[in-house]
C-alpha positions as CSV (number, residue, x, y, z in Angstrom):
1,M,175.0,-13.3,173.1
2,L,173.9,-10.5,170.8
3,T,176.6,-7.9,170.0
4,K,176.0,-4.3,169.3
5,A,174.9,-3.9,165.7
6,P,176.4,-1.1,163.6
7,I,174.0,1.7,162.6
8,P,173.8,2.2,158.8
9,D,175.4,5.4,157.6
10,L,173.3,8.5,157.4
11,D,172.9,8.7,153.6
12,T,171.8,5.0,153.4
13,Q,169.4,5.4,156.2
14,F,167.8,8.6,154.7
15,S,167.7,6.9,151.2
16,R,165.8,3.9,152.6
17,T,163.5,6.0,154.7
18,R,162.7,8.2,151.7
19,R,162.1,5.2,149.4
20,F,159.7,3.5,151.9
21,T,157.9,6.7,152.7
22,L,157.4,7.4,149.0
23,I,156.0,3.9,148.5
24,L,153.5,4.6,151.3
25,L,152.7,8.0,149.8
26,A,152.0,6.3,146.5
27,L,149.6,3.9,148.3
28,V,147.8,6.8,149.9
29,C,147.5,8.6,146.5
30,V,145.9,5.4,145.2
31,G,143.4,5.8,148.0
32,I,142.8,9.4,147.0
33,I,142.0,8.3,143.5
34,F,139.2,6.1,144.8
35,T,138.0,8.6,147.4
36,P,139.0,12.1,146.2
37,G,136.9,13.9,148.8
38,D,138.5,12.3,151.8
39,T,140.1,15.1,153.8
40,F,142.0,12.7,156.1
41,L,143.9,11.2,153.1
42,W,144.7,14.7,151.8
43,G,146.0,15.5,155.2
44,V,148.2,12.4,155.3
45,V,149.7,13.4,151.9
46,V,150.5,16.9,153.2
47,G,151.9,15.5,156.4
48,M,154.0,12.8,154.7
49,L,155.5,15.4,152.3
50,A,156.3,17.7,155.3
51,G,157.8,14.8,157.1
52,L,160.1,14.0,154.2
53,V,161.2,17.7,154.0
54,N,161.8,17.5,157.8
55,A,163.9,14.4,157.5
56,F,165.9,16.0,154.7
57,L,166.6,19.0,156.8
58,L,167.6,16.8,159.7
59,T,169.9,14.7,157.5
60,N,171.6,17.8,156.1
61,R,172.0,19.3,159.6
62,L,173.6,16.1,160.8
63,R,176.0,16.0,157.9
64,K,177.2,19.5,158.6
65,M,177.3,19.0,162.4
66,V,180.5,16.9,162.2
67,L,182.4,19.9,161.0
68,F,182.0,21.8,164.2
69,A,183.6,21.6,167.7
70,P,181.3,19.9,170.3
71,A,180.1,23.2,171.9
72,K,179.3,24.7,168.5
73,A,177.8,21.5,167.2
74,K,175.3,21.5,170.1
75,S,174.1,25.0,169.4
76,F,174.0,24.2,165.7
77,M,171.7,21.2,166.3
78,Q,169.5,23.3,168.7
79,Q,169.0,25.9,166.0
80,G,168.1,23.2,163.5
81,M,165.7,21.7,165.9
82,G,164.0,25.0,166.4
83,M,163.8,25.6,162.6
84,R,162.3,22.1,162.1
85,F,159.8,22.7,164.9
86,I,158.8,26.1,163.4
87,F,158.4,24.3,160.0
88,I,156.0,21.8,161.5
89,V,154.0,24.5,163.3
90,V,153.7,26.4,160.0
91,V,152.6,23.3,158.1
92,L,150.0,22.6,160.8
93,Y,148.8,26.2,160.8
94,V,148.4,26.3,157.0
95,A,146.7,22.9,157.0
96,S,144.2,24.1,159.6
97,N,143.1,26.9,157.3
98,I,142.5,24.6,154.3
99,P,139.1,22.9,154.6
100,Q,140.0,20.1,152.2
101,V,142.8,19.0,154.5
102,S,142.3,17.2,157.8
103,L,144.5,18.4,160.6
104,Y,144.4,14.9,162.1
105,G,145.6,13.5,158.8
106,V,148.5,16.0,158.7
107,G,149.5,14.9,162.2
108,A,149.4,11.3,161.2
109,G,151.4,12.0,158.0
110,L,154.0,13.9,160.0
111,M,154.6,10.8,162.1
112,I,154.9,8.3,159.3
113,T,158.4,9.3,158.2
114,P,160.0,9.0,161.7
115,L,158.2,5.7,162.3
116,V,159.4,4.3,159.0
117,S,162.9,5.3,159.9
118,I,162.8,3.7,163.3
119,F,161.2,0.5,162.0
120,D,163.8,0.2,159.2
121,L,166.7,0.9,161.6
122,S,165.3,-1.7,164.0
123,I,165.1,-4.3,161.2
124,C,168.7,-3.5,160.0
125,A,170.0,-3.8,163.6
126,F,168.3,-7.1,164.1
127,K,169.6,-8.5,160.9
128,E,173.1,-7.4,161.7
129,A,172.9,-8.9,165.2
130,M,171.6,-12.2,163.9
131,A,174.4,-12.3,161.2
132,S,177.0,-11.6,163.9
133,Q,175.6,-14.3,166.1
134,A,175.5,-16.8,163.3
135,M,179.2,-16.0,162.5
136,Q,180.1,-16.6,166.2
137,V,178.2,-19.9,166.2
138,N,179.9,-20.9,162.9
139,Q,183.3,-20.1,164.3
140,K,182.7,-22.1,167.5
141,S,181.5,-25.1,165.5
142,R,184.7,-25.1,163.5
143,T,186.7,-25.6,166.6
144,K,186.8,-29.1,168.1
145,G,188.4,-29.8,171.4
146,G,190.1,-26.4,171.4
147,E,191.7,-27.1,168.0
148,K,190.7,-25.5,164.7
149,I,189.5,-27.9,162.1
């Protein structure tokens, strides 16, 4: 039976998400070198950068949230959600007024950072669960007839 896997701490999760997103951003930049006029790729770059800023703002907000009482923490997070939403709307508005940037690319780029984070967290949770299961099997195999070997 799989047990509940621990979630990596916030700083580790953000660090891994940032690293993987920057690797993907570098790959997109290589694509821009070969096709500099591709508005979709430019949009993906803008969206990925905005997504990283958004993830940074969320991480900082979550770090500060633990300092408040539950009622205050809820309003603190709601304010942060509103600010991040406004940030995304501003990025999309500015991108829609720049002809060299595809709005669809920006939307796709904005989704990459959360998807990387979810994918990475899923892999970490799966690895932890499998390690926990392997330890349980190992402990059971060390007992023989109810006695420890």
